[in-house]
Residue frames as a rotation matrix with the C-alpha (Angstrom) as fourth column:
ALA 1
0.755 -0.646 -0.111 16.69
-0.625 -0.761 0.176 8.69
-0.198 -0.063 -0.978 14.84
ASP 2
0.051 -0.779 0.625 18.84
-0.285 0.588 0.757 5.59
-0.957 -0.217 -0.192 14.83
GLY 3
0.653 0.269 0.708 17.77
0.528 0.509 -0.680 4.80
-0.543 0.818 0.190 11.24
ALA 4
0.944 -0.331 -0.011 19.77
-0.260 -0.720 -0.644 7.77
0.205 0.610 -0.765 9.94
LEU 5
0.231 -0.884 0.406 22.84
-0.875 -0.007 0.484 6.69
-0.425 -0.467 -0.775 11.98
PHE 6
0.135 -0.142 0.981 22.54
0.038 0.990 0.138 3.06
-0.990 0.019 0.139 10.84
SER 7
0.913 0.171 0.370 22.22
0.373 0.015 -0.928 4.17
-0.165 0.985 -0.050 7.18
GLU 8
0.747 -0.665 -0.001 25.32
-0.650 -0.730 -0.209 6.32
0.138 0.157 -0.978 7.64
VAL 9
0.018 -0.808 0.588 27.47
-0.768 0.365 0.526 3.57
-0.640 -0.461 -0.614 9.21
SER 10
0.726 0.245 0.643 26.46
0.159 0.850 -0.503 1.10
-0.669 0.467 0.578 6.49
TYR 11
0.886 -0.447 -0.123 29.02
-0.304 -0.361 -0.882 2.93
0.350 0.819 -0.455 4.32
ASP 12
0.186 -0.845 0.502 31.71
-0.960 -0.046 0.277 1.83
-0.211 -0.533 -0.819 6.78
MET 13
0.555 0.006 0.832 31.31
-0.030 0.999 0.013 -1.71
-0.831 -0.032 0.555 5.45
LEU 14
0.949 -0.302 0.086 33.20
0.077 -0.041 -0.996 -0.50
0.304 0.952 -0.016 2.37
GLY 15
0.510 -0.824 0.246 36.95
-0.860 -0.478 0.179 -0.21
-0.030 -0.303 -0.953 2.34
ASP 16
0.324 -0.482 -0.814 39.87
-0.398 0.712 -0.579 -2.56
0.859 0.511 0.039 2.20
LYS 17
-0.483 -0.430 0.763 40.26
-0.871 0.144 -0.470 -3.20
0.092 -0.891 -0.444 5.94
SER 18
-0.937 0.141 -0.319 39.35
0.145 0.989 0.011 -6.68
0.318 -0.036 -0.948 7.17
LYS 19
-0.051 0.999 0.012 35.69
0.149 -0.004 0.989 -7.35
0.988 0.053 -0.149 7.85
ASP 20
0.167 0.043 -0.985 36.51
0.954 0.244 0.173 -7.64
0.248 -0.969 -0.001 11.60
LYS 21
-0.751 -0.535 -0.386 38.04
0.619 -0.774 -0.132 -4.17
-0.228 -0.338 0.913 11.62
ARG 22
-0.747 0.556 0.364 35.10
-0.118 -0.650 0.751 -2.64
0.654 0.518 0.551 9.71
VAL 23
0.194 0.853 -0.485 32.61
0.444 0.364 0.818 -4.33
0.875 -0.374 -0.308 12.08
LYS 24
-0.147 -0.370 -0.917 34.57
0.989 -0.062 -0.133 -3.13
-0.008 -0.927 0.375 15.12
LYS 25
-0.967 -0.235 0.098 34.55
0.247 -0.960 0.132 0.46
0.063 0.151 0.986 13.79
ILE 26
-0.338 0.923 0.182 30.75
-0.131 -0.238 0.962 0.34
0.932 0.301 0.202 13.30
ASN 27
0.238 0.439 -0.867 30.14
0.741 0.494 0.454 -1.23
0.628 -0.750 -0.208 16.70
LYS 28
-0.594 -0.536 -0.600 32.15
0.790 -0.531 -0.308 1.62
-0.153 -0.657 0.738 18.27
LYS 29
-0.945 0.213 0.249 30.08
-0.089 -0.899 0.429 4.27
0.315 0.383 0.868 16.43
ILE 30
-0.090 0.995 -0.037 26.74
-0.350 0.003 0.937 2.70
0.932 0.098 0.348 17.43
SER 31
-0.737 -0.316 -0.598 27.69
0.323 0.612 -0.722 1.56
0.594 -0.725 -0.349 20.94
LYS 32
-0.928 0.358 0.098 25.16
-0.296 -0.555 -0.777 3.88
-0.224 -0.750 0.622 22.61
THR 33
-0.296 0.868 -0.398 22.21
-0.883 -0.090 0.462 2.40
0.365 0.488 0.793 20.65
GLY 34
0.042 0.288 0.957 22.31
-0.675 0.714 -0.185 -1.12
-0.736 -0.638 0.224 22.18
PHE 35
0.962 0.261 -0.077 22.65
-0.222 0.587 -0.778 -2.62
-0.157 0.766 0.623 18.68
GLU 36
-0.075 -0.995 0.059 25.68
-0.470 0.087 0.878 -4.47
-0.879 0.038 -0.475 17.36
VAL 37
-0.080 -0.041 -0.996 26.67
-0.995 0.065 0.077 -5.77
0.061 0.997 -0.046 13.95
ASP 38
0.596 0.208 0.775 25.57
-0.184 0.976 -0.121 -9.26
-0.781 -0.070 0.620 13.03
LYS 39
-0.257 -0.881 -0.397 28.71
-0.640 -0.153 0.753 -10.16
-0.724 0.448 -0.524 11.14
LYS 40
-0.649 0.026 0.761 27.26
0.338 0.905 0.258 -13.26
-0.682 0.424 -0.596 9.49
ASN 41
0.190 0.847 0.496 24.32
0.923 0.017 -0.384 -11.37
-0.334 0.531 -0.779 7.99
SER 42
0.699 -0.045 -0.713 26.28
-0.099 -0.995 -0.034 -8.23
-0.708 0.094 -0.700 7.04
GLY 43
0.117 -0.690 0.714 28.29
0.948 0.293 0.128 -7.44
-0.298 0.662 0.688 3.96
ARG 44
-0.828 -0.551 -0.102 29.31
0.490 -0.801 0.344 -4.44
-0.271 0.235 0.933 1.88
ASP 45
-0.749 0.577 0.326 25.73
0.032 -0.459 0.888 -3.81
0.662 0.675 0.325 0.70
VAL 46
0.417 0.908 0.039 23.44
-0.146 0.025 0.989 -4.86
0.897 -0.418 0.142 3.54
LEU 47
-0.739 -0.621 0.262 24.24
-0.294 -0.052 -0.954 -4.26
0.606 -0.782 -0.144 7.20
THR 48
0.335 0.838 -0.431 22.31
0.164 0.398 0.902 -6.24
0.928 -0.373 -0.005 9.85
LEU 49
-0.684 -0.466 0.561 22.29
-0.400 -0.403 -0.823 -4.97
0.610 -0.787 0.089 13.40
TYR 50
0.105 0.722 -0.683 20.78
0.360 0.613 0.703 -6.67
0.927 -0.319 -0.195 16.42
ASN 51
-0.375 -0.134 0.918 19.84
-0.744 -0.547 -0.384 -5.45
0.553 -0.827 0.105 19.89
PRO 52
-0.595 0.061 -0.802 19.71
0.228 0.969 -0.095 -8.46
0.771 -0.239 -0.590 22.26
LYS 53
-0.959 0.222 -0.179 18.13
0.120 -0.255 -0.959 -6.48
-0.259 -0.941 0.218 25.11
THR 54
-0.339 0.865 -0.370 15.08
-0.657 -0.499 -0.566 -5.37
-0.674 0.051 0.737 23.09
ASN 55
-0.321 0.115 0.940 15.10
0.485 0.873 0.058 -8.26
-0.814 0.474 -0.336 20.54
GLU 56
0.732 0.463 -0.500 15.17
-0.162 -0.594 -0.788 -5.84
-0.661 0.658 -0.360 17.62
VAL 57
-0.139 -0.743 0.655 16.87
0.788 0.317 0.527 -6.34
-0.599 0.589 0.542 14.28
HIS 58
0.544 0.203 -0.814 17.70
-0.235 -0.895 -0.380 -3.39
-0.806 0.398 -0.439 12.01
ILE 59
0.116 -0.460 0.880 18.64
0.855 0.497 0.147 -3.90
-0.505 0.736 0.451 8.35
ALA 60
0.405 -0.071 -0.911 20.38
-0.212 -0.977 -0.018 -0.99
-0.889 0.201 -0.411 6.62
HIS 61
0.587 -0.216 0.780 21.03
0.788 0.373 -0.490 -0.89
-0.185 0.902 0.389 2.87
ARG 62
-0.221 -0.781 -0.583 24.14
0.466 -0.610 0.641 1.08
-0.857 -0.130 0.499 1.86
GLY 63
0.755 0.456 -0.472 23.91
-0.113 -0.619 -0.778 3.86
-0.646 0.640 -0.415 -0.72
THR 64
0.947 -0.292 0.134 26.01
0.187 0.160 -0.969 4.43
0.262 0.943 0.207 -3.84
ASP 65
0.264 -0.947 -0.184 29.75
0.177 -0.140 0.974 4.12
-0.948 -0.290 0.131 -3.83
PRO 66
0.781 0.173 -0.600 30.73
-0.462 -0.487 -0.741 6.02
-0.420 0.856 -0.300 -7.00
THR 67
-0.257 -0.936 -0.239 33.91
-0.931 0.173 0.322 3.92
-0.260 0.305 -0.916 -7.37
ARG 68
-0.613 0.119 0.781 31.87
0.028 0.991 -0.129 0.70
-0.790 -0.058 -0.611 -7.76
TRP 69
-0.920 0.190 -0.343 30.62
-0.370 -0.127 0.920 0.06
0.131 0.974 0.187 -11.27
LYS 70
-0.636 0.707 -0.308 27.78
0.607 0.705 0.366 -2.20
0.476 0.046 -0.878 -10.06
ASP 71
-0.347 0.488 -0.801 26.49
0.647 -0.494 -0.581 0.65
-0.679 -0.720 -0.145 -7.83
LEU 72
-0.668 0.039 -0.743 26.39
-0.397 -0.863 0.312 2.97
-0.629 0.504 0.592 -10.79
ARG 73
-0.885 0.384 -0.262 24.57
-0.033 0.510 0.859 0.36
0.464 0.769 -0.439 -12.89
ALA 74
-0.429 0.738 -0.521 22.02
0.903 0.351 -0.247 0.06
0.000 -0.576 -0.817 -10.08
ASP 75
-0.482 0.207 -0.852 21.61
0.148 -0.939 -0.312 3.87
-0.864 -0.276 0.421 -10.08
VAL 76
-0.872 0.163 -0.461 20.76
-0.489 -0.248 0.837 3.67
0.022 0.955 0.296 -13.81
ALA 77
-0.682 0.651 -0.333 18.19
0.516 0.751 0.412 0.96
0.518 0.110 -0.848 -13.01
ILE 78
-0.383 0.543 -0.747 16.65
0.718 -0.333 -0.611 3.27
-0.581 -0.771 -0.263 -10.39
ALA 79
-0.649 0.038 -0.760 16.49
-0.261 -0.949 0.176 6.23
-0.715 0.313 0.626 -12.80
THR 80
-0.770 0.305 -0.560 14.83
-0.555 0.110 0.824 4.16
0.313 0.946 0.084 -15.51
GLY 81
0.090 0.866 0.492 12.44
-0.980 0.164 -0.109 2.29
-0.175 -0.473 0.864 -13.19
LYS 82
0.449 0.033 -0.893 14.03
-0.515 0.826 -0.228 -1.07
0.730 0.563 0.388 -14.09
THR 83
-0.245 -0.585 0.773 14.99
-0.967 0.090 -0.238 -2.24
0.070 -0.806 -0.588 -10.61
LYS 84
0.664 0.609 0.435 12.96
-0.647 0.759 -0.075 -5.47
-0.375 -0.232 0.897 -10.95
HIS 85
0.959 -0.269 -0.090 15.63
0.149 0.749 -0.646 -6.99
0.241 0.606 0.758 -13.23
ASN 86
0.346 -0.883 0.317 18.72
-0.669 -0.469 -0.577 -5.52
0.658 -0.012 -0.753 -11.60
LYS 87
0.179 -0.386 -0.905 21.04
0.293 0.899 -0.326 -8.14
0.939 -0.207 0.274 -10.13
GLU 88
-0.811 -0.566 0.149 22.16
0.073 -0.351 -0.934 -5.93
0.581 -0.746 0.326 -7.22
PHE 89
-0.296 0.792 0.534 18.57
-0.906 -0.410 0.106 -5.25
0.304 -0.453 0.838 -6.15
LYS 90
0.561 0.491 -0.667 17.81
-0.345 0.871 0.351 -9.01
0.753 0.033 0.658 -6.23
LYS 91
-0.242 -0.756 -0.608 20.92
0.399 0.493 -0.773 -9.72
0.884 -0.430 0.183 -4.09
ARG 92
-0.862 -0.081 0.500 19.92
-0.334 -0.651 -0.682 -7.08
0.380 -0.755 0.534 -1.50
HIS 93
0.125 0.992 0.028 16.36
-0.869 0.095 0.485 -8.42
0.478 -0.085 0.874 -1.45
LYS 94
0.461 0.002 -0.887 17.63
0.055 0.998 0.030 -11.96
0.886 -0.063 0.460 -0.76
LYS 95
-0.589 -0.774 -0.233 20.10
0.346 0.019 -0.938 -10.82
0.731 -0.633 0.257 1.93
THR 96
-0.593 0.469 0.654 17.33
-0.719 -0.675 -0.167 -8.86
0.363 -0.569 0.738 3.64
GLU 97
0.485 0.828 -0.279 15.06
-0.654 0.556 0.513 -11.91
0.580 -0.066 0.812 3.73
GLN 98
0.141 -0.547 -0.825 17.92
0.381 0.799 -0.465 -14.06
0.914 -0.249 0.321 5.09
ALA 99
-0.854 -0.448 0.266 18.55
-0.025 -0.475 -0.879 -11.52
0.520 -0.757 0.395 7.89
LEU 100
-0.123 0.886 0.448 14.81
-0.935 -0.254 0.247 -11.46
0.333 -0.389 0.859 8.74
ASP 101
0.590 0.342 -0.731 14.83
-0.222 0.940 0.261 -15.27
0.776 0.008 0.631 8.87
ALA 102
-0.350 -0.848 -0.399 17.83
0.297 0.303 -0.905 -15.19
0.888 -0.435 0.146 11.23
TYR 103
-0.997 0.061 0.051 15.70
-0.072 -0.436 -0.897 -13.30
-0.032 -0.898 0.439 13.76
PRO 104
-0.604 0.797 0.002 12.21
0.443 0.334 0.832 -14.79
0.662 0.503 -0.555 13.45
SER 105
0.204 0.735 -0.646 10.86
0.966 -0.042 0.257 -13.28
0.162 -0.676 -0.719 16.72
ALA 106
-0.596 -0.544 -0.591 12.60
0.664 -0.747 0.019 -9.90
-0.452 -0.382 0.807 16.56
LYS 107
0.652 0.646 -0.396 10.91
0.336 -0.715 -0.613 -6.59
-0.680 0.266 -0.684 15.86
ALA 108
-0.188 -0.735 0.651 12.38
0.935 0.068 0.347 -5.63
-0.299 0.674 0.675 12.48
THR 109
0.704 0.253 -0.663 13.16
0.040 -0.947 -0.318 -2.09
-0.709 0.198 -0.677 11.25
GLY 110
0.131 -0.674 0.727 15.12
0.955 0.284 0.091 -0.91
-0.268 0.682 0.681 8.23
SER 111
0.619 0.012 -0.785 16.73
-0.041 -0.998 -0.048 2.08
-0.784 0.062 -0.618 6.61
GLY 112
0.052 -0.668 0.743 18.73
0.947 0.269 0.175 3.25
-0.317 0.694 0.646 3.66
HIS 113
0.165 -0.102 -0.981 20.17
-0.070 -0.993 0.092 6.32
-0.984 0.054 -0.171 2.02
SER 114
-0.198 -0.262 -0.944 20.10
-0.874 -0.388 0.291 7.14
-0.443 0.883 -0.152 -1.73
TYR 115
-0.298 0.036 -0.954 20.55
-0.675 0.699 0.237 3.87
0.675 0.715 -0.184 -3.64
GLY 116
-0.957 -0.066 -0.282 20.23
0.150 0.719 -0.678 2.01
0.248 -0.692 -0.678 -0.32
ALA 117
-0.570 0.817 -0.087 16.87
-0.394 -0.365 -0.844 3.78
-0.721 -0.447 0.530 0.29
ALA 118
-0.018 0.533 -0.846 15.68
-0.997 0.050 0.053 2.73
0.071 0.844 0.531 -3.16
SER 119
-0.525 -0.241 -0.816 16.77
-0.366 0.930 -0.039 -0.86
0.768 0.278 -0.577 -2.60
ILE 120
-0.973 0.219 -0.066 15.20
0.160 0.443 -0.882 -1.26
-0.164 -0.869 -0.466 0.83
TYR 121
-0.316 0.896 -0.313 11.98
-0.684 -0.444 -0.579 0.37
-0.658 0.031 0.753 -0.42
THR 122
-0.102 0.223 -0.969 11.96
-0.908 0.378 0.182 -1.96
0.407 0.899 0.164 -3.43
THR 123
-0.881 -0.249 -0.402 12.54
-0.070 0.909 -0.410 -4.94
0.468 -0.333 -0.819 -1.13
VAL 124
-0.738 0.672 0.060 9.50
-0.117 -0.039 -0.992 -3.94
-0.665 -0.740 0.107 0.94
LEU 125
-0.037 0.741 -0.670 7.45
-0.932 -0.268 -0.245 -3.61
-0.361 0.616 0.700 -2.24
ALA 126
-0.091 -0.096 -0.991 8.62
-0.799 0.601 0.015 -6.95
0.594 0.794 -0.132 -3.72
SER 127
-0.760 -0.368 -0.536 8.80
-0.036 0.848 -0.529 -9.15
0.649 -0.383 -0.657 -0.61
ASP 128
0.365 0.927 -0.084 5.78
-0.085 0.123 0.989 -10.48
0.927 -0.354 0.124 1.22
LYS 129
0.245 -0.371 -0.896 8.13
0.883 0.467 0.048 -11.46
0.400 -0.803 0.442 4.04
ALA 130
-0.818 -0.567 0.103 9.43
0.496 -0.784 -0.374 -7.89
0.293 -0.254 0.922 4.35
GLN 131
-0.362 0.765 0.532 5.86
-0.362 -0.642 0.676 -6.57
0.859 0.052 0.510 4.41
GLU 132
0.564 0.567 -0.600 4.99
0.264 0.564 0.782 -9.05
0.782 -0.600 0.169 7.18
ARG 133
0.265 -0.601 -0.754 8.11
0.930 0.365 0.036 -8.48
0.254 -0.711 0.656 9.27
PHE 134
-0.705 -0.609 0.364 9.11
0.514 -0.792 -0.331 -4.82
0.490 -0.046 0.871 9.01
HIS 135
0.027 0.636 -0.771 7.61
0.912 -0.332 -0.242 -2.60
-0.410 -0.697 -0.589 11.64
THR 136
0.827 0.162 -0.538 9.06
-0.036 -0.940 -0.339 0.60
-0.561 0.300 -0.772 10.10
VAL 137
0.065 -0.823 0.564 11.48
0.976 0.171 0.136 1.47
-0.208 0.542 0.814 7.32
HIS 138
0.625 0.050 -0.779 13.01
0.078 -0.997 -0.002 4.90
-0.777 -0.060 -0.627 6.93
THR 139
0.284 -0.557 0.781 14.49
0.958 0.139 -0.249 6.09
0.030 0.819 0.573 3.61
TYR 140
0.307 -0.309 -0.900 16.73
0.243 -0.889 0.388 9.13
-0.920 -0.338 -0.198 3.31
ASN 141
0.068 -0.238 -0.969 16.94
-0.774 -0.625 0.099 11.01
-0.629 0.743 -0.226 -0.01
ALA 142
0.140 0.075 0.987 15.93
0.177 0.979 -0.099 7.87
-0.974 0.189 0.124 -1.84
GLY 143
-0.917 -0.342 -0.207 17.00
-0.191 -0.079 0.978 7.31
-0.351 0.937 0.007 -5.41
ALA 144
-0.069 0.984 0.165 13.76
0.140 0.173 -0.975 7.66
-0.988 -0.044 -0.149 -7.32
THR 145
-0.895 -0.172 0.412 12.30
0.406 0.071 0.911 7.65
-0.186 0.982 0.007 -10.82
ILE 146
-0.515 0.782 -0.351 9.46
-0.743 -0.611 -0.273 9.37
-0.429 0.120 0.895 -12.67
PHE 147
-0.429 0.344 -0.835 8.65
-0.585 0.599 0.547 5.98
0.688 0.723 -0.056 -14.26
ASP 148
0.568 0.666 0.482 6.28
-0.820 0.408 0.402 3.45
0.071 -0.624 0.778 -12.74
LYS 149
-0.652 -0.756 0.064 8.03
-0.757 0.642 -0.126 0.51
0.054 -0.131 -0.990 -11.19
LYS 150
-0.241 0.528 -0.814 6.54
-0.244 0.779 0.577 -2.96
0.939 0.338 -0.059 -11.65
GLU 151
-0.694 -0.113 -0.711 6.95
0.568 0.520 -0.637 -3.63
0.442 -0.846 -0.297 -7.96
GLU 152
-0.909 0.374 -0.186 4.96
-0.170 -0.738 -0.653 -0.52
-0.381 -0.561 0.734 -7.03
GLN 153
-0.431 0.781 -0.451 2.16
-0.791 -0.087 0.605 -1.32
0.433 0.618 0.656 -9.55
ARG 154
-0.409 0.225 -0.885 1.78
0.201 0.968 0.153 -4.79
0.890 -0.115 -0.441 -8.00
VAL 155
-0.792 0.036 -0.609 1.37
0.610 -0.003 -0.793 -3.33
-0.030 -0.999 -0.019 -4.50
ARG 156
-0.840 0.500 -0.213 -0.95
-0.473 -0.865 -0.165 -0.49
-0.267 -0.038 0.963 -5.56
SER 157
-0.361 0.744 -0.563 -3.31
-0.621 0.259 0.740 -3.02
0.696 0.616 0.368 -7.14
ASP 158
-0.139 0.286 -0.948 -3.66
0.556 0.815 0.164 -4.98
0.819 -0.505 -0.272 -3.87
PRO 159
0.451 0.426 0.785 -5.44
-0.249 -0.784 0.568 -2.96
0.857 -0.452 -0.247 -1.12
ASP 160
0.974 -0.086 -0.211 -4.00
0.228 0.414 0.881 -5.07
0.011 -0.906 0.423 1.72
LYS 161
0.158 -0.983 0.093 -0.40
0.987 0.154 -0.041 -4.79
0.026 0.098 0.995 0.52
LYS 162
-0.067 -0.126 0.990 -0.84
0.393 -0.915 -0.090 -1.08
0.917 0.383 0.111 -0.21
LYS 163
0.802 0.445 0.399 -2.12
-0.202 -0.426 0.882 -0.48
0.563 -0.787 -0.252 3.32
LYS 164
0.780 -0.571 -0.257 0.82
0.587 0.524 0.617 -2.44
-0.217 -0.632 0.744 4.83
VAL 165
-0.101 -0.880 0.464 3.47
0.950 -0.224 -0.219 -0.61
0.297 0.418 0.859 2.78
ASN 166
0.159 0.238 0.958 1.89
0.148 -0.965 0.216 2.76
0.976 0.107 -0.188 3.53
LYS 167
0.962 0.246 0.120 2.04
-0.100 -0.094 0.991 1.99
0.255 -0.965 -0.065 7.23
ILE 168
0.658 -0.746 -0.103 5.65
0.712 0.572 0.408 0.72
-0.246 -0.342 0.907 7.16
VAL 169
-0.086 -0.834 0.545 7.56
0.980 -0.170 -0.105 3.16
0.180 0.525 0.832 4.97
ASN 170
0.759 0.188 -0.623 8.64
0.351 -0.924 0.149 6.70
-0.548 -0.332 -0.768 5.89
HIS 171
0.238 -0.669 0.704 10.52
0.898 -0.125 -0.422 8.69
0.370 0.733 0.571 3.23
HIS 172
0.547 -0.193 -0.814 12.71
0.369 -0.818 0.442 11.61
-0.751 -0.542 -0.377 4.32
ARG 173
0.171 -0.532 0.829 14.06
0.961 -0.095 -0.259 14.00
0.217 0.841 0.495 1.72
VAL 174
-0.349 -0.363 -0.864 15.84
0.479 -0.861 0.169 17.36
-0.806 -0.355 0.474 1.76
ASN 175
0.435 0.750 -0.498 14.11
0.016 -0.559 -0.829 20.02
-0.900 0.353 -0.255 -0.30
ASN 176
0.513 -0.248 -0.822 16.67
-0.799 -0.489 -0.351 20.57
-0.314 0.837 -0.449 -3.06
ASP 177
-0.262 -0.645 0.718 17.93
-0.324 0.760 0.564 16.98
-0.909 -0.085 -0.408 -3.32
VAL 178
-0.216 0.115 -0.970 18.22
-0.974 -0.092 0.206 16.01
-0.066 0.989 0.132 -6.98
ILE 179
-0.942 -0.256 -0.217 18.40
-0.276 0.959 0.069 12.23
0.191 0.125 -0.974 -6.39
SER 180
-0.728 0.682 -0.078 15.04
0.581 0.552 -0.598 12.08
-0.365 -0.480 -0.798 -4.68
ALA 181
-0.788 0.367 -0.494 13.36
-0.392 -0.918 -0.058 14.93
-0.476 0.148 0.867 -6.62
SER 182
-0.697 0.553 -0.457 11.20
-0.403 0.225 0.887 12.68
0.594 0.802 0.066 -8.80
MET 183
-0.746 0.455 -0.486 9.46
0.663 0.575 -0.480 11.45
0.061 -0.681 -0.730 -5.63
THR 184
-0.609 0.539 -0.582 7.55
-0.081 -0.772 -0.631 14.73
-0.789 -0.337 0.514 -5.76
VAL 185
-0.472 0.434 -0.767 6.25
-0.881 -0.205 0.426 13.83
0.028 0.877 0.479 -9.23
ASN 186
0.031 0.388 -0.921 5.79
-0.253 0.895 0.368 10.05
0.967 0.222 0.126 -8.98
LYS 187
0.046 -0.005 0.999 4.82
-0.972 -0.232 0.043 9.80
0.232 -0.973 -0.015 -5.30
PRO 188
-0.689 -0.333 -0.643 5.97
-0.205 0.941 -0.268 6.56
0.695 -0.053 -0.717 -3.69
LEU 189
0.487 0.769 -0.414 3.87
0.219 0.351 0.910 4.60
0.846 -0.534 0.002 -1.20
GLY 190
-0.122 -0.504 -0.855 4.44
0.976 0.097 -0.197 5.47
0.182 -0.858 0.480 2.44
LYS 191
0.791 0.370 -0.487 4.65
0.513 -0.835 0.200 8.76
-0.332 -0.408 -0.850 4.28
MET 192
0.159 -0.712 0.684 6.73
0.745 -0.369 -0.556 11.60
0.648 0.598 0.471 2.78
ASN 193
0.703 -0.050 -0.710 8.63
0.530 -0.628 0.570 14.04
-0.474 -0.777 -0.415 4.98
THR 194
0.367 -0.586 0.722 10.42
0.705 -0.331 -0.627 16.91
0.607 0.739 0.292 3.24
């Protein structure tokens, strides 16, 4: 349940207020969860939250901001299945691994909505570290493609990796959502909940 909230508040990292103000706003919205923003490992695209009581880290990837050209370029990469070479996907992948490294003993979970769902899913596919560390990842109306992604082909061809990813990833989509519709044609790894 918190995954959806954390995906939602990741959008609050946008805006022209100072980072401190944005972080404060998010901490207020998630105060009941026990998690708080890790300012050092959070930015406009990747939000890292930590719960010191339970030693859990949650990494949320933000979805598309239609006013940002690089987000729209990433959306095109999703639609064409070319996320492997997209700069934004690589940056998010790297930031996710850095956040996981910052909490080596923590139970790690992740989430994302739309483009953020596509980027966290792609990170799990492409990163051995993410496959080792993530306990669960929830995607919400993930940006998807009918084309095969290189990252997915690599995991499908390795039974151990495929088993890990299938265990970790849970996709959630609303029935008439256009963005995630191609998931019904080119089924991603993981569990699908419509």
